[in-house]
PDB file of the backbone (N, CA, C, O) and the ligand in Angstrom, with CONECT records:
HET     ZN  A 101       1
ATOM      1  N   MET A   1     194.184  37.608 106.337  1.00  0.00           N
ATOM      2  CA  MET A   1     194.374  37.909 107.760  1.00  0.00           C
ATOM      3  C   MET A   1     195.802  37.545 108.193  1.00  0.00           C
ATOM      4  O   MET A   1     196.330  36.499 107.815  1.00  0.00           O
ATOM      5  N   ARG A   2     196.393  38.398 108.967  1.00  0.00           N
ATOM      6  CA  ARG A   2     197.752  38.119 109.426  1.00  0.00           C
ATOM      7  C   ARG A   2     197.776  37.519 110.840  1.00  0.00           C
ATOM      8  O   ARG A   2     198.775  36.930 111.252  1.00  0.00           O
ATOM      9  N   SER A   3     196.671  37.674 111.576  1.00  0.00           N
ATOM     10  CA  SER A   3     196.670  37.271 112.983  1.00  0.00           C
ATOM     11  C   SER A   3     196.950  35.780 113.168  1.00  0.00           C
ATOM     12  O   SER A   3     197.634  35.406 114.121  1.00  0.00           O
ATOM     13  N   SER A   4     196.440  34.919 112.282  1.00  0.00           N
ATOM     14  CA  SER A   4     196.653  33.487 112.456  1.00  0.00           C
ATOM     15  C   SER A   4     198.134  33.149 112.287  1.00  0.00           C
ATOM     16  O   SER A   4     198.654  32.256 112.957  1.00  0.00           O
ATOM     17  N   HIS A   5     198.805  33.864 111.392  1.00  0.00           N
ATOM     18  CA  HIS A   5     200.232  33.625 111.184  1.00  0.00           C
ATOM     19  C   HIS A   5     201.027  33.955 112.442  1.00  0.00           C
ATOM     20  O   HIS A   5     201.959  33.236 112.800  1.00  0.00           O
ATOM     21  N   TRP A   6     200.662  35.029 113.102  1.00  0.00           N
ATOM     22  CA  TRP A   6     201.324  35.418 114.355  1.00  0.00           C
ATOM     23  C   TRP A   6     201.143  34.347 115.421  1.00  0.00           C
ATOM     24  O   TRP A   6     202.059  34.045 116.186  1.00  0.00           O
ATOM     25  N   PHE A   7     199.941  33.781 115.453  1.00  0.00           N
ATOM     26  CA  PHE A   7     199.623  32.768 116.455  1.00  0.00           C
ATOM     27  C   PHE A   7     200.522  31.547 116.273  1.00  0.00           C
ATOM     28  O   PHE A   7     201.063  31.015 117.242  1.00  0.00           O
ATOM     29  N   VAL A   8     200.675  31.111 115.033  1.00  0.00           N
ATOM     30  CA  VAL A   8     201.514  29.932 114.740  1.00  0.00           C
ATOM     31  C   VAL A   8     202.963  30.216 115.128  1.00  0.00           C
ATOM     32  O   VAL A   8     203.642  29.359 115.694  1.00  0.00           O
ATOM     33  N   THR A   9     203.432  31.431 114.817  1.00  0.00           N
ATOM     34  CA  THR A   9     204.809  31.798 115.149  1.00  0.00           C
ATOM     35  C   THR A   9     205.037  31.756 116.657  1.00  0.00           C
ATOM     36  O   THR A   9     206.064  31.272 117.131  1.00  0.00           O
ATOM     37  N   ALA A  10     204.058  32.274 117.401  1.00  0.00           N
ATOM     38  CA  ALA A  10     204.164  32.281 118.858  1.00  0.00           C
ATOM     39  C   ALA A  10     204.212  30.856 119.395  1.00  0.00           C
ATOM     40  O   ALA A  10     204.965  30.569 120.326  1.00  0.00           O
ATOM     41  N   LEU A  11     203.414  29.964 118.816  1.00  0.00           N
ATOM     42  CA  LEU A  11     203.393  28.566 119.246  1.00  0.00           C
ATOM     43  C   LEU A  11     204.738  27.909 118.995  1.00  0.00           C
ATOM     44  O   LEU A  11     205.238  27.161 119.835  1.00  0.00           O
ATOM     45  N   ALA A  12     205.324  28.191 117.837  1.00  0.00           N
ATOM     46  CA  ALA A  12     206.613  27.606 117.483  1.00  0.00           C
ATOM     47  C   ALA A  12     207.683  28.050 118.470  1.00  0.00           C
ATOM     48  O   ALA A  12     208.526  27.248 118.872  1.00  0.00           O
ATOM     49  N   PHE A  13     207.655  29.298 118.858  1.00  0.00           N
ATOM     50  CA  PHE A  13     208.628  29.804 119.828  1.00  0.00           C
ATOM     51  C   PHE A  13     208.437  29.143 121.191  1.00  0.00           C
ATOM     52  O   PHE A  13     209.408  28.798 121.865  1.00  0.00           O
ATOM     53  N   ALA A  14     207.174  28.970 121.587  1.00  0.00           N
ATOM     54  CA  ALA A  14     206.878  28.340 122.866  1.00  0.00           C
ATOM     55  C   ALA A  14     207.390  26.906 122.881  1.00  0.00           C
ATOM     56  O   ALA A  14     207.947  26.454 123.881  1.00  0.00           O
ATOM     57  N   ALA A  15     207.201  26.185 121.768  1.00  0.00           N
ATOM     58  CA  ALA A  15     207.630  24.794 121.679  1.00  0.00           C
ATOM     59  C   ALA A  15     209.144  24.692 121.779  1.00  0.00           C
ATOM     60  O   ALA A  15     209.668  23.760 122.389  1.00  0.00           O
ATOM     61  N   LEU A  16     209.844  25.645 121.185  1.00  0.00           N
ATOM     62  CA  LEU A  16     211.307  25.631 121.216  1.00  0.00           C
ATOM     63  C   LEU A  16     211.831  25.990 122.597  1.00  0.00           C
ATOM     64  O   LEU A  16     212.878  25.497 123.017  1.00  0.00           O
ATOM     65  N   ALA A  17     211.102  26.853 123.307  1.00  0.00           N
ATOM     66  CA  ALA A  17     211.576  27.360 124.585  1.00  0.00           C
ATOM     67  C   ALA A  17     211.470  26.312 125.691  1.00  0.00           C
ATOM     68  O   ALA A  17     212.296  26.305 126.604  1.00  0.00           O
ATOM     69  N   VAL A  18     210.489  25.440 125.633  1.00  0.00           N
ATOM     70  CA  VAL A  18     210.252  24.482 126.721  1.00  0.00           C
ATOM     71  C   VAL A  18     211.425  23.543 126.996  1.00  0.00           C
ATOM     72  O   VAL A  18     211.840  23.437 128.150  1.00  0.00           O
ATOM     73  N   PRO A  19     211.991  22.845 125.976  1.00  0.00           N
ATOM     74  CA  PRO A  19     213.087  21.913 126.287  1.00  0.00           C
ATOM     75  C   PRO A  19     214.297  22.615 126.893  1.00  0.00           C
ATOM     76  O   PRO A  19     214.994  22.031 127.723  1.00  0.00           O
ATOM     77  N   ALA A  20     214.555  23.846 126.497  1.00  0.00           N
ATOM     78  CA  ALA A  20     215.709  24.574 127.020  1.00  0.00           C
ATOM     79  C   ALA A  20     215.582  24.801 128.520  1.00  0.00           C
ATOM     80  O   ALA A  20     216.573  24.776 129.251  1.00  0.00           O
ATOM     81  N   HIS A  21     214.347  25.023 128.971  1.00  0.00           N
ATOM     82  CA  HIS A  21     214.143  25.265 130.395  1.00  0.00           C
ATOM     83  C   HIS A  21     214.091  23.964 131.189  1.00  0.00           C
ATOM     84  O   HIS A  21     214.533  23.917 132.337  1.00  0.00           O
ATOM     85  N   ALA A  22     213.550  22.902 130.577  1.00  0.00           N
ATOM     86  CA  ALA A  22     213.390  21.634 131.280  1.00  0.00           C
ATOM     87  C   ALA A  22     214.722  20.919 131.445  1.00  0.00           C
ATOM     88  O   ALA A  22     214.917  20.201 132.426  1.00  0.00           O
ATOM     89  N   GLY A  23     215.630  21.099 130.514  1.00  0.00           N
ATOM     90  CA  GLY A  23     216.912  20.423 130.584  1.00  0.00           C
ATOM     91  C   GLY A  23     216.780  18.952 130.242  1.00  0.00           C
ATOM     92  O   GLY A  23     215.696  18.507 129.865  1.00  0.00           O
ATOM     93  N   PRO A  24     217.863  18.179 130.364  1.00  0.00           N
ATOM     94  CA  PRO A  24     217.783  16.757 130.065  1.00  0.00           C
ATOM     95  C   PRO A  24     216.891  16.042 131.059  1.00  0.00           C
ATOM     96  O   PRO A  24     216.852  16.391 132.239  1.00  0.00           O
ATOM     97  N   LYS A  25     216.173  15.034 130.572  1.00  0.00           N
ATOM     98  CA  LYS A  25     215.230  14.323 131.419  1.00  0.00           C
ATOM     99  C   LYS A  25     215.980  13.509 132.471  1.00  0.00           C
ATOM    100  O   LYS A  25     216.847  12.700 132.139  1.00  0.00           O
ATOM    101  N   ALA A  26     215.644  13.729 133.739  1.00  0.00           N
ATOM    102  CA  ALA A  26     216.289  12.979 134.816  1.00  0.00           C
ATOM    103  C   ALA A  26     215.461  11.744 135.138  1.00  0.00           C
ATOM    104  O   ALA A  26     214.241  11.840 135.268  1.00  0.00           O
ATOM    105  N   PRO A  27     216.099  10.587 135.268  1.00  0.00           N
ATOM    106  CA  PRO A  27     215.359   9.369 135.612  1.00  0.00           C
ATOM    107  C   PRO A  27     214.898   9.409 137.061  1.00  0.00           C
ATOM    108  O   PRO A  27     215.545  10.041 137.896  1.00  0.00           O
ATOM    109  N   THR A  28     213.775   8.735 137.379  1.00  0.00           N
ATOM    110  CA  THR A  28     213.301   8.704 138.767  1.00  0.00           C
ATOM    111  C   THR A  28     213.974   7.581 139.528  1.00  0.00           C
ATOM    112  O   THR A  28     214.093   7.643 140.752  1.00  0.00           O
ATOM    113  N   SER A  29     214.420   6.538 138.807  1.00  0.00           N
ATOM    114  CA  SER A  29     215.128   5.455 139.482  1.00  0.00           C
ATOM    115  C   SER A  29     216.164   4.846 138.546  1.00  0.00           C
ATOM    116  O   SER A  29     215.950   4.757 137.337  1.00  0.00           O
ATOM    117  N   ILE A  30     217.282   4.429 139.119  1.00  0.00           N
ATOM    118  CA  ILE A  30     218.329   3.749 138.348  1.00  0.00           C
ATOM    119  C   ILE A  30     218.853   2.587 139.183  1.00  0.00           C
ATOM    120  O   ILE A  30     218.622   2.547 140.392  1.00  0.00           O
ATOM    121  N   PRO A  31     219.559   1.635 138.559  1.00  0.00           N
ATOM    122  CA  PRO A  31     220.067   0.502 139.345  1.00  0.00           C
ATOM    123  C   PRO A  31     221.173   0.930 140.304  1.00  0.00           C
ATOM    124  O   PRO A  31     221.970   1.816 139.994  1.00  0.00           O
ATOM    125  N   CYS A  32     221.212   0.293 141.465  1.00  0.00           N
ATOM    126  CA  CYS A  32     222.309   0.484 142.424  1.00  0.00           C
ATOM    127  C   CYS A  32     223.618   0.222 141.680  1.00  0.00           C
ATOM    128  O   CYS A  32     223.726  -0.746 140.926  1.00  0.00           O
ATOM    129  N   ALA A  33     224.609   1.087 141.894  1.00  0.00           N
ATOM    130  CA  ALA A  33     225.860   0.989 141.134  1.00  0.00           C
ATOM    131  C   ALA A  33     226.636  -0.280 141.456  1.00  0.00           C
ATOM    132  O   ALA A  33     227.504  -0.687 140.684  1.00  0.00           O
ATOM    133  N   VAL A  34     226.332  -0.910 142.587  1.00  0.00           N
ATOM    134  CA  VAL A  34     227.090  -2.094 142.992  1.00  0.00           C
ATOM    135  C   VAL A  34     226.326  -3.393 142.712  1.00  0.00           C
ATOM    136  O   VAL A  34     226.855  -4.300 142.069  1.00  0.00           O
ATOM    137  N   CYS A  35     225.078  -3.479 143.199  1.00  0.00           N
ATOM    138  CA  CYS A  35     224.371  -4.755 143.083  1.00  0.00           C
ATOM    139  C   CYS A  35     223.314  -4.751 141.983  1.00  0.00           C
ATOM    140  O   CYS A  35     222.812  -5.811 141.610  1.00  0.00           O
ATOM    141  N   GLY A  36     222.971  -3.581 141.460  1.00  0.00           N
ATOM    142  CA  GLY A  36     222.021  -3.536 140.339  1.00  0.00           C
ATOM    143  C   GLY A  36     220.563  -3.448 140.751  1.00  0.00           C
ATOM    144  O   GLY A  36     219.683  -3.384 139.893  1.00  0.00           O
ATOM    145  N   MET A  37     220.294  -3.443 142.043  1.00  0.00           N
ATOM    146  CA  MET A  37     218.915  -3.302 142.504  1.00  0.00           C
ATOM    147  C   MET A  37     218.397  -1.897 142.183  1.00  0.00           C
ATOM    148  O   MET A  37     219.107  -0.910 142.376  1.00  0.00           O
ATOM    149  N   GLU A  38     217.168  -1.814 141.697  1.00  0.00           N
ATOM    150  CA  GLU A  38     216.600  -0.517 141.346  1.00  0.00           C
ATOM    151  C   GLU A  38     216.424   0.356 142.587  1.00  0.00           C
ATOM    152  O   GLU A  38     215.819  -0.073 143.569  1.00  0.00           O
ATOM    153  N   VAL A  39     216.958   1.590 142.542  1.00  0.00           N
ATOM    154  CA  VAL A  39     216.799   2.492 143.676  1.00  0.00           C
ATOM    155  C   VAL A  39     216.162   3.799 143.205  1.00  0.00           C
ATOM    156  O   VAL A  39     216.382   4.248 142.081  1.00  0.00           O
ATOM    157  N   ASN A  40     215.370   4.394 144.092  1.00  0.00           N
ATOM    158  CA  ASN A  40     214.744   5.673 143.795  1.00  0.00           C
ATOM    159  C   ASN A  40     215.776   6.789 143.941  1.00  0.00           C
ATOM    160  O   ASN A  40     216.414   6.921 144.985  1.00  0.00           O
ATOM    161  N   VAL A  41     215.935   7.589 142.887  1.00  0.00           N
ATOM    162  CA  VAL A  41     216.976   8.617 142.858  1.00  0.00           C
ATOM    163  C   VAL A  41     216.820   9.598 144.022  1.00  0.00           C
ATOM    164  O   VAL A  41     217.779   9.880 144.740  1.00  0.00           O
ATOM    165  N   LYS A  42     215.597  10.116 144.198  1.00  0.00           N
ATOM    166  CA  LYS A  42     215.371  11.120 145.253  1.00  0.00           C
ATOM    167  C   LYS A  42     215.636  10.547 146.640  1.00  0.00           C
ATOM    168  O   LYS A  42     216.266  11.196 147.476  1.00  0.00           O
ATOM    169  N   ASP A  43     215.151   9.319 146.885  1.00  0.00           N
ATOM    170  CA  ASP A  43     215.321   8.706 148.207  1.00  0.00           C
ATOM    171  C   ASP A  43     216.797   8.459 148.513  1.00  0.00           C
ATOM    172  O   ASP A  43     217.253   8.697 149.631  1.00  0.00           O
ATOM    173  N   SER A  44     217.541   7.981 147.513  1.00  0.00           N
ATOM    174  CA  SER A  44     218.959   7.685 147.731  1.00  0.00           C
ATOM    175  C   SER A  44     219.747   8.949 148.043  1.00  0.00           C
ATOM    176  O   SER A  44     220.586   8.965 148.943  1.00  0.00           O
ATOM    177  N   VAL A  45     219.468  10.004 147.291  1.00  0.00           N
ATOM    178  CA  VAL A  45     220.192  11.256 147.520  1.00  0.00           C
ATOM    179  C   VAL A  45     219.841  11.811 148.891  1.00  0.00           C
ATOM    180  O   VAL A  45     220.700  12.318 149.611  1.00  0.00           O
ATOM    181  N   LYS A  46     218.542  11.706 149.244  1.00  0.00           N
ATOM    182  CA  LYS A  46     218.091  12.215 150.541  1.00  0.00           C
ATOM    183  C   LYS A  46     218.760  11.457 151.683  1.00  0.00           C
ATOM    184  O   LYS A  46     219.083  12.038 152.719  1.00  0.00           O
ATOM    185  N   SER A  47     218.967  10.150 151.486  1.00  0.00           N
ATOM    186  CA  SER A  47     219.588   9.310 152.516  1.00  0.00           C
ATOM    187  C   SER A  47     221.110   9.364 152.468  1.00  0.00           C
ATOM    188  O   SER A  47     221.782   8.757 153.301  1.00  0.00           O
ATOM    189  N   GLY A  48     221.655  10.094 151.490  1.00  0.00           N
ATOM    190  CA  GLY A  48     223.113  10.189 151.384  1.00  0.00           C
ATOM    191  C   GLY A  48     223.742   8.953 150.765  1.00  0.00           C
ATOM    192  O   GLY A  48     224.955   8.760 150.847  1.00  0.00           O
ATOM    193  N   LEU A  49     222.916   8.111 150.141  1.00  0.00           N
ATOM    194  CA  LEU A  49     223.439   6.890 149.519  1.00  0.00           C
ATOM    195  C   LEU A  49     223.840   7.149 148.073  1.00  0.00           C
ATOM    196  O   LEU A  49     223.269   6.590 147.136  1.00  0.00           O
ATOM    197  N   PHE A  50     224.842   8.016 147.919  1.00  0.00           N
ATOM    198  CA  PHE A  50     225.333   8.303 146.567  1.00  0.00           C
ATOM    199  C   PHE A  50     226.790   8.721 146.654  1.00  0.00           C
ATOM    200  O   PHE A  50     227.279   9.089 147.722  1.00  0.00           O
ATOM    201  N   ASP A  51     227.476   8.660 145.527  1.00  0.00           N
ATOM    202  CA  ASP A  51     228.865   9.099 145.497  1.00  0.00           C
ATOM    203  C   ASP A  51     229.125   9.773 144.155  1.00  0.00           C
ATOM    204  O   ASP A  51     228.752   9.248 143.105  1.00  0.00           O
ATOM    205  N   ASP A  52     229.765  10.936 144.196  1.00  0.00           N
ATOM    206  CA  ASP A  52     230.114  11.637 142.964  1.00  0.00           C
ATOM    207  C   ASP A  52     231.517  11.219 142.556  1.00  0.00           C
ATOM    208  O   ASP A  52     232.488  11.439 143.280  1.00  0.00           O
ATOM    209  N   TYR A  53     231.599  10.611 141.380  1.00  0.00           N
ATOM    210  CA  TYR A  53     232.888  10.085 140.928  1.00  0.00           C
ATOM    211  C   TYR A  53     233.118  10.499 139.479  1.00  0.00           C
ATOM    212  O   TYR A  53     232.309  10.188 138.604  1.00  0.00           O
ATOM    213  N   LYS A  54     234.215  11.198 139.229  1.00  0.00           N
ATOM    214  CA  LYS A  54     234.590  11.645 137.888  1.00  0.00           C
ATOM    215  C   LYS A  54     233.451  12.345 137.154  1.00  0.00           C
ATOM    216  O   LYS A  54     233.199  12.078 135.980  1.00  0.00           O
ATOM    217  N   GLY A  55     232.768  13.242 137.857  1.00  0.00           N
ATOM    218  CA  GLY A  55     231.733  14.044 137.216  1.00  0.00           C
ATOM    219  C   GLY A  55     230.381  13.377 137.089  1.00  0.00           C
ATOM    220  O   GLY A  55     229.458  13.966 136.525  1.00  0.00           O
ATOM    221  N   HIS A  56     230.235  12.143 137.608  1.00  0.00           N
ATOM    222  CA  HIS A  56     228.950  11.462 137.571  1.00  0.00           C
ATOM    223  C   HIS A  56     228.514  11.138 138.993  1.00  0.00           C
ATOM    224  O   HIS A  56     229.335  11.017 139.903  1.00  0.00           O
ATOM    225  N   ARG A  57     227.197  10.999 139.163  1.00  0.00           N
ATOM    226  CA  ARG A  57     226.684  10.636 140.477  1.00  0.00           C
ATOM    227  C   ARG A  57     226.153   9.209 140.441  1.00  0.00           C
ATOM    228  O   ARG A  57     225.275   8.875 139.646  1.00  0.00           O
ATOM    229  N   TYR A  58     226.705   8.374 141.320  1.00  0.00           N
ATOM    230  CA  TYR A  58     226.289   6.978 141.409  1.00  0.00           C
ATOM    231  C   TYR A  58     225.439   6.782 142.653  1.00  0.00           C
ATOM    232  O   TYR A  58     225.712   7.362 143.704  1.00  0.00           O
ATOM    233  N   LEU A  59     224.401   5.955 142.523  1.00  0.00           N
ATOM    234  CA  LEU A  59     223.476   5.741 143.637  1.00  0.00           C
ATOM    235  C   LEU A  59     223.564   4.312 144.150  1.00  0.00           C
ATOM    236  O   LEU A  59     223.923   3.392 143.415  1.00  0.00           O
ATOM    237  N   PHE A  60     223.228   4.142 145.438  1.00  0.00           N
ATOM    238  CA  PHE A  60     223.331   2.831 146.066  1.00  0.00           C
ATOM    239  C   PHE A  60     222.070   2.500 146.843  1.00  0.00           C
ATOM    240  O   PHE A  60     221.338   3.387 147.282  1.00  0.00           O
ATOM    241  N   CYS A  61     221.826   1.188 147.008  1.00  0.00           N
ATOM    242  CA  CYS A  61     220.650   0.750 147.744  1.00  0.00           C
ATOM    243  C   CYS A  61     220.927   0.748 149.230  1.00  0.00           C
ATOM    244  O   CYS A  61     219.992   0.796 150.030  1.00  0.00           O
ATOM    245  N   SER A  62     222.213   0.692 149.625  1.00  0.00           N
ATOM    246  CA  SER A  62     222.547   0.602 151.050  1.00  0.00           C
ATOM    247  C   SER A  62     223.917   1.212 151.310  1.00  0.00           C
ATOM    248  O   SER A  62     224.702   1.426 150.387  1.00  0.00           O
ATOM    249  N   ALA A  63     224.191   1.489 152.587  1.00  0.00           N
ATOM    250  CA  ALA A  63     225.490   2.046 152.975  1.00  0.00           C
ATOM    251  C   ALA A  63     226.606   1.040 152.694  1.00  0.00           C
ATOM    252  O   ALA A  63     227.739   1.423 152.404  1.00  0.00           O
ATOM    253  N   ASP A  64     226.273  -0.253 152.783  1.00  0.00           N
ATOM    254  CA  ASP A  64     227.264  -1.293 152.500  1.00  0.00           C
ATOM    255  C   ASP A  64     227.735  -1.199 151.054  1.00  0.00           C
ATOM    256  O   ASP A  64     228.931  -1.279 150.771  1.00  0.00           O
ATOM    257  N   ASP A  65     226.777  -1.029 150.142  1.00  0.00           N
ATOM    258  CA  ASP A  65     227.143  -0.948 148.725  1.00  0.00           C
ATOM    259  C   ASP A  65     227.897   0.346 148.432  1.00  0.00           C
ATOM    260  O   ASP A  65     228.771   0.372 147.565  1.00  0.00           O
ATOM    261  N   GLU A  66     227.569   1.406 149.141  1.00  0.00           N
ATOM    262  CA  GLU A  66     228.293   2.655 148.959  1.00  0.00           C
ATOM    263  C   GLU A  66     229.759   2.462 149.377  1.00  0.00           C
ATOM    264  O   GLU A  66     230.673   2.927 148.697  1.00  0.00           O
ATOM    265  N   ALA A  67     229.966   1.771 150.503  1.00  0.00           N
ATOM    266  CA  ALA A  67     231.328   1.511 150.986  1.00  0.00           C
ATOM    267  C   ALA A  67     232.080   0.635 149.991  1.00  0.00           C
ATOM    268  O   ALA A  67     233.268   0.837 149.740  1.00  0.00           O
ATOM    269  N   THR A  68     231.372  -0.339 149.429  1.00  0.00           N
ATOM    270  CA  THR A  68     231.990  -1.234 148.439  1.00  0.00           C
ATOM    271  C   THR A  68     232.425  -0.439 147.212  1.00  0.00           C
ATOM    272  O   THR A  68     233.521  -0.633 146.685  1.00  0.00           O
ATOM    273  N   PHE A  69     231.547   0.462 146.767  1.00  0.00           N
ATOM    274  CA  PHE A  69     231.865   1.292 145.602  1.00  0.00           C
ATOM    275  C   PHE A  69     233.092   2.158 145.864  1.00  0.00           C
ATOM    276  O   PHE A  69     233.968   2.296 145.010  1.00  0.00           O
ATOM    277  N   LYS A  70     233.136   2.735 147.058  1.00  0.00           N
ATOM    278  CA  LYS A  70     234.234   3.656 147.378  1.00  0.00           C
ATOM    279  C   LYS A  70     235.587   2.942 147.452  1.00  0.00           C
ATOM    280  O   LYS A  70     236.637   3.563 147.285  1.00  0.00           O
ATOM    281  N   LYS A  71     235.549   1.642 147.703  1.00  0.00           N
ATOM    282  CA  LYS A  71     236.798   0.870 147.738  1.00  0.00           C
ATOM    283  C   LYS A  71     237.345   0.674 146.322  1.00  0.00           C
ATOM    284  O   LYS A  71     238.554   0.735 146.099  1.00  0.00           O
ATOM    285  N   HIS A  72     236.448   0.440 145.381  1.00  0.00           N
ATOM    286  CA  HIS A  72     236.872   0.208 143.996  1.00  0.00           C
ATOM    287  C   HIS A  72     235.976   0.977 143.014  1.00  0.00           C
ATOM    288  O   HIS A  72     235.273   0.370 142.206  1.00  0.00           O
ATOM    289  N   PRO A  73     236.004   2.307 143.090  1.00  0.00           N
ATOM    290  CA  PRO A  73     235.081   3.095 142.247  1.00  0.00           C
ATOM    291  C   PRO A  73     235.272   2.844 140.753  1.00  0.00           C
ATOM    292  O   PRO A  73     234.292   2.755 140.013  1.00  0.00           O
ATOM    293  N   ALA A  74     236.510   2.730 140.307  1.00  0.00           N
ATOM    294  CA  ALA A  74     236.758   2.558 138.870  1.00  0.00           C
ATOM    295  C   ALA A  74     236.131   1.270 138.346  1.00  0.00           C
ATOM    296  O   ALA A  74     235.617   1.223 137.228  1.00  0.00           O
ATOM    297  N   LYS A  75     236.183   0.221 139.180  1.00  0.00           N
ATOM    298  CA  LYS A  75     235.649  -1.084 138.789  1.00  0.00           C
ATOM    299  C   LYS A  75     234.137  -1.001 138.552  1.00  0.00           C
ATOM    300  O   LYS A  75     233.629  -1.524 137.560  1.00  0.00           O
ATOM    301  N   TYR A  76     233.415  -0.334 139.483  1.00  0.00           N
ATOM    302  CA  TYR A  76     231.962  -0.288 139.376  1.00  0.00           C
ATOM    303  C   TYR A  76     231.494   0.787 138.403  1.00  0.00           C
ATOM    304  O   TYR A  76     230.479   0.623 137.726  1.00  0.00           O
ATOM    305  N   ALA A  77     232.244   1.895 138.337  1.00  0.00           N
ATOM    306  CA  ALA A  77     231.839   2.993 137.458  1.00  0.00           C
ATOM    307  C   ALA A  77     231.859   2.571 135.995  1.00  0.00           C
ATOM    308  O   ALA A  77     231.172   3.168 135.166  1.00  0.00           O
ATOM    309  N   LYS A  78     232.632   1.561 135.678  1.00  0.00           N
ATOM    310  CA  LYS A  78     232.764   1.090 134.300  1.00  0.00           C
ATOM    311  C   LYS A  78     231.425   0.609 133.749  1.00  0.00           C
ATOM    312  O   LYS A  78     231.111   0.844 132.582  1.00  0.00           O
ATOM    313  N   THR A  79     230.641  -0.063 134.584  1.00  0.00           N
ATOM    314  CA  THR A  79     229.391  -0.660 134.108  1.00  0.00           C
ATOM    315  C   THR A  79     228.142  -0.034 134.718  1.00  0.00           C
ATOM    316  O   THR A  79     227.039  -0.225 134.207  1.00  0.00           O
ATOM    317  N   ALA A  80     228.312   0.724 135.825  1.00  0.00           N
ATOM    318  CA  ALA A  80     227.147   1.227 136.542  1.00  0.00           C
ATOM    319  C   ALA A  80     226.462   2.367 135.801  1.00  0.00           C
ATOM    320  O   ALA A  80     227.089   3.115 135.051  1.00  0.00           O
ATOM    321  N   LYS A  81     225.156   2.479 136.032  1.00  0.00           N
ATOM    322  CA  LYS A  81     224.408   3.625 135.519  1.00  0.00           C
ATOM    323  C   LYS A  81     224.611   4.791 136.485  1.00  0.00           C
ATOM    324  O   LYS A  81     224.880   4.594 137.670  1.00  0.00           O
ATOM    325  N   PHE A  82     224.478   5.998 135.961  1.00  0.00           N
ATOM    326  CA  PHE A  82     224.685   7.167 136.818  1.00  0.00           C
ATOM    327  C   PHE A  82     223.751   8.278 136.395  1.00  0.00           C
ATOM    328  O   PHE A  82     223.104   8.204 135.351  1.00  0.00           O
ATOM    329  N   ILE A  83     223.687   9.321 137.228  1.00  0.00           N
ATOM    330  CA  ILE A  83     222.906  10.507 136.877  1.00  0.00           C
ATOM    331  C   ILE A  83     223.842  11.710 136.873  1.00  0.00           C
ATOM    332  O   ILE A  83     224.981  11.624 137.334  1.00  0.00           O
ATOM    333  N   ALA A  84     223.358  12.816 136.354  1.00  0.00           N
ATOM    334  CA  ALA A  84     224.157  14.040 136.356  1.00  0.00           C
ATOM    335  C   ALA A  84     224.175  14.627 137.760  1.00  0.00           C
ATOM    336  O   ALA A  84     223.192  14.542 138.496  1.00  0.00           O
ATOM    337  N   ILE A  85     225.302  15.221 138.117  1.00  0.00           N
ATOM    338  CA  ILE A  85     225.388  15.877 139.419  1.00  0.00           C
ATOM    339  C   ILE A  85     224.673  17.227 139.318  1.00  0.00           C
ATOM    340  O   ILE A  85     224.987  18.021 138.432  1.00  0.00           O
ATOM    341  N   PRO A  86     223.704  17.501 140.226  1.00  0.00           N
ATOM    342  CA  PRO A  86     223.006  18.789 140.177  1.00  0.00           C
ATOM    343  C   PRO A  86     223.988  19.947 140.258  1.00  0.00           C
ATOM    344  O   PRO A  86     224.860  19.978 141.126  1.00  0.00           O
ATOM    345  N   LYS A  87     223.835  20.906 139.337  1.00  0.00           N
ATOM    346  CA  LYS A  87     224.815  21.991 139.263  1.00  0.00           C
ATOM    347  C   LYS A  87     224.694  23.008 140.383  1.00  0.00           C
ATOM    348  O   LYS A  87     225.680  23.645 140.754  1.00  0.00           O
ATOM    349  N   HIS A  88     223.472  23.170 140.933  1.00  0.00           N
ATOM    350  CA  HIS A  88     223.276  24.199 141.949  1.00  0.00           C
ATOM    351  C   HIS A  88     223.829  23.804 143.309  1.00  0.00           C
ATOM    352  O   HIS A  88     223.981  24.651 144.188  1.00  0.00           O
ATOM    353  N   LYS A  89     224.135  22.497 143.491  1.00  0.00           N
ATOM    354  CA  LYS A  89     224.629  22.031 144.780  1.00  0.00           C
ATOM    355  C   LYS A  89     226.138  21.926 144.749  1.00  0.00           C
ATOM    356  O   LYS A  89     226.683  20.892 144.364  1.00  0.00           O
ATOM    357  N   LYS A  90     226.810  22.975 145.145  1.00  0.00           N
ATOM    358  CA  LYS A  90     228.275  22.940 145.201  1.00  0.00           C
ATOM    359  C   LYS A  90     228.714  22.745 146.630  1.00  0.00           C
ATOM    360  O   LYS A  90     228.412  23.563 147.499  1.00  0.00           O
ATOM    361  N   ALA A  91     229.430  21.656 146.877  1.00  0.00           N
ATOM    362  CA  ALA A  91     229.856  21.343 148.240  1.00  0.00           C
ATOM    363  C   ALA A  91     231.048  22.176 148.641  1.00  0.00           C
ATOM    364  O   ALA A  91     231.544  22.045 149.761  1.00  0.00           O
TER     365      ALA A  91
HETATM  366 ZN    ZN A 101     223.027  -2.318 146.074  1.00  0.00          ZN2+
END
């Protein structure tokens, strides 16, 4: 029978196709770039508590920490965790 072979081939293609569409896994929370407190990625972006610096997006727990980061971005960007900047949002 050839039908089972076709089925396996179709499954293999489906498995390969999924990661390409999903893209890299985005974290739901990362540490604040200044103080290290865990912040929710969606909430921070929604509140505008983020800064795009040198192709990366840094998140903050508060407006104070965002202001601190903006004063010395290079200092904090060296050690801070970041996420990818969404490509569809061009300012
Ligand atoms: Zn903070």
